C-alpha positions, 0 to 999 in steps of 0.5 A: 380432447387433443385440441383442448389440451393444445389450447390449454397448453397455449393458455398456460404458456403465455399466461401473464403474471401479475406485475405488482406481485412480481415486483413486490409493490402496491397499485399505488406505488410511485414510478420511482418505487417501481424502478427501485423494485425492478432494479433490485430484482434485476441485480439479484436474478441477472443470469450473469451473477446468479447461477441458480436454475430459476434466476433466468425466469425470475429475471425475465418476469421482472423485465416483463412486469417492469415493462407493463408498469413503466408504460402508463398505457399498459399500466392502465390496461392492466388495472382495467382488464388484468391479464386478459389485456395481454394474454396471447389470443385474448383479442386485446392489444393495449398497444393498439395494433389489434388482432389475435397474436399481435400482443405477444408477451409485451411485444408487438408484431410477431411476439416472442423475446425478439431483442433487448431494446425493441418496442416494435417490429421484431417484438421483445422487451418493449421497455426502453431499457439501456442494458449498458446502464444496467451493467454500469449500475452493477459495476458502479459506472456513472456514464449516462445514456442518450436514449429518448427516455432515461433509464432507471439506472442512469446516474449523474455523469461525473468526469474524473481525471487520471492520478499522477505518481511521483517519487521523492527522496528524504534522509533517515532523520527527515523520516524520523522527524517529518517534514514539509517538502515541495513536489514539482508536477506537470498535471493536466489543467483546464485549457484557458483558451477554450475554458475546457470545451475544446472548441474555438470561439463560436463553434458548436458540436453537432449530433453524430449522424452515424449513431443519431446521438446515441453513442452506440450502433445496433447490429441485428442478428439472427433469431431477432437478437441485437448487439450494440457496439460503441460508435466508431465515429464519435467514440461513444459521445454521440456528438462530433466536432466540426472539422477545424473547430478544435481549439488550437491551444489544446487540440480539442482536448480541453486540457493542457499540461502546466508546471505546478508546485505542491507542498506536502506534509510528510509525517514522522515515521514514514518507511521506505516505499510508503505512498502518500495520497494528495487528493485533487492534485492529479490530472483534470479530465479531458472535457473537450472529448466528452459528450457533455463538456459542462458535466461535473468534473473531478480531478485525479489524486497525486500519489507520492512514493517515499524513498528513505536513504540509509543512515551511517549510524542507525537502521530500523525495524518498523518503529524501532531504531537499531544502533550497534555500540563498540566497547573496550574489553576493559569496559565490558569486563569491569563495567562503565559508562559510554555515550551513544547517539540517539535521534535527539542527540547523545546520551550516557549509557551505563554498561554492566560488569561482564557485558558480552558481545550481542547483549542489548539495552532497550531505551523505551520511547526513543525510536520512530513515531508509530504511524497509525497507532495512538497519538504520540506513540513512539518506538524504542531504541535498541542498542546492541553492544559489541566488545572490541578485542585488541588485535596487537598487545604491547609487552606490558599489556600482554604481561598483565593479561597473562598474569590475569590468566594465572590468577583466573586459573586459565590453563588454556591461555598461551604464555609468552612473557611469563613462561618458565616463571613457575613457583614449583620445582621439577622434583616437586620438593616444596623446600627447594622451590624457594629461591632467593629474593635477589633473583626477582629484583630485575623482573620489571615494575609491573611484575614486581607490583603484581607479585606484591599485590598477590603476595606471591613472593612473601615466602622467598628466602631473604638475601644474606646480610653479607652478600649485599655489601659484596655487591656494593663493593664490586660496583664501586670497584667497577666504576673506576675501571669504567671511568678509566676505560672511557678516558 
């Protein structure tokens, strides 16, 4: 009984699952369909990306199933004999090694999972799978391996050059209108002497003897595991250049720097700090250092950083242009019309009566073009008004303002020019407040005009008829004296 249990346990432990069921394909599936199915499962259940408890087992089952179906001999053995051809102790070895226990779970030799690339010796996953290509497929890598059989994850190799970054300065008006500008760069271009292969004429690359052209070196570790690292002799390319065989012009790089002029179109509305991308104007890839100098190549891109200088008149907030206009006190009080600059020249702007500092007037569609918005969409011009207050006043100006303060009933304003000219007497008697009109004759033109307009002196006592002649006689008597004194 004990022996039966042990045998039963062994049979269950090493029972081989149906590879078609594991991968979810039919027996009539093509090799490409098998590869796609395996790729999908490996990506879904890889332990590094899937942390579920069953992911590791599902990943191992997919590898085992793909090894059977990717090998024509093993696939034929499964189709003819089923799981009996692969179970341990079944007495059948599709690899031809024969003997019980020789056929581990898809391994030859000692069974067990003895590594990631072995097909003999230590056993393990016998399928020729390059795990560097597998992980490269997860991350979008395009580097091809150099194994004896192409992996299902290998893609066409494309060499891509580096990007170039430059900076250019433009004015505020150029940013508003847009412009074409020449940019001077020094990108890497294919060497004209060696045509990009990095070799002198008549020289050829040879296979790296350290890694046998694989570009990687395998290090065996304990428990049958293996670790691969990039070959330090060929830097992973798998080939080496003979000593002295490098191109003297490019030192074997296959590329050289040259000065180039690129004309770029700067759209209207760009802001300070924006970046423009010009495709294909970057560095060419260094094909001289690649394993396949004749591989497809793609140049990098040119990135142009835009710096917009400040303007003395305008500022901006996104697509809106801001301008501050100064107006006089009288224009702000009485209203009027001023001229303000815009991106397309000066225009007339009406000012409403009683405008105060901080009031804004928005002119729609007179701002910057909106990048990314609908076609021909423009921002606004926002004019902020600032009332310019005079710091120094003449005598007439102050007199007018003081009289305006009297008219408006402003008791808080300071009076200097009209101080003491009150129409109310100290004793409060209205009759005594009436003074002769002669006392206001010499008050000045502005005061006299103001009093006439406001009718403030209409109730004053007129001059007596006899007083005027006395004044005239007195002036006639003084004239001879002045004349005598001057003689």
